[in-house]
N, C-alpha and C positions, 0 to 999 in steps of 0.2 A: 927713566924712572928707577931702573935697577942701580944705576951708578949713584944717583942721589940717595937711594935707600941704603946702599952699602956705605957711603960716606957718613950718613946719619948714624948708622949702627956703630961704626968705628968711633965716632965722636961721643956717642952716648955710652960706649963701653966703659969709659972712665967714671961716669956718674952712676950708671946702673950696670954693674958688671955681670949680673946673672940674666937679666931679662931685656937687654938692649935690643937684640934681634927680634924678640917677640913683640916688643913695643913698636918698633919700626915697621915690621911686617903687618901687624894689626892695623896700624894707622894708615898704611898705604892701601890695604884692602878696604878699610872703612871709607877712605876718601874716594876710591873708585866706585864703591857701591853707592855712596852718597851722590856722586856725580851722575850716575845712571838714574837714580830715583828722582833727582831734581830735574834732570833733562826730560824724563818721561812725564813728570808732573807738569812741566812748562809746556810741552807739546800737547798734553791733554787739555790744559786750560786754554790754550790757543785754539783748540778744536781741530787739530790735525789728527786724522784717523790713519791707521796703517794702510788702508786701501788706497789712500791718496798719494802715498810716497812710492815713486817709481822704482827706487833701488831696493825696496823691501819685497821683491818679487817672491822670495822664498816663504815669506809670512803669509802670503795670499794663496799659496798652493799652486802657483803658475810655474811651469817649467821654463828653463832657460833655453831659448831656441838656438843660441850660439854654441852650445856645448853638446857634443855627442860622445857617448861612451864607446871606447874601443877596448875590448878585453884581450888579455895576453894569449888566451887559448884560441882565439878566433881564426888565426891562420891555419891551425891544425884541424879545427872541428867545424868551422862554418860551412865548408863544402861537403861535409859528410851527410849523406841522406840514408835513412833507414828504410 
């Protein structure tokens, strides 16, 4: 996407010398936003709820059982008792 956007900006530079990058960046952001909105609308119209999607675990507030946090200070402070 970045490569295509860069090439479009270079090509448009001859036609729109001042605002070629702005036009290309705005159109890329707009297309991405439109894709997200259309995808969300399509899933909503199909009746798919976020609770039914297994890979949206973060949206339902469930924790990931495969990940445990290890802090950098733990080897120094985990064994210290007051």
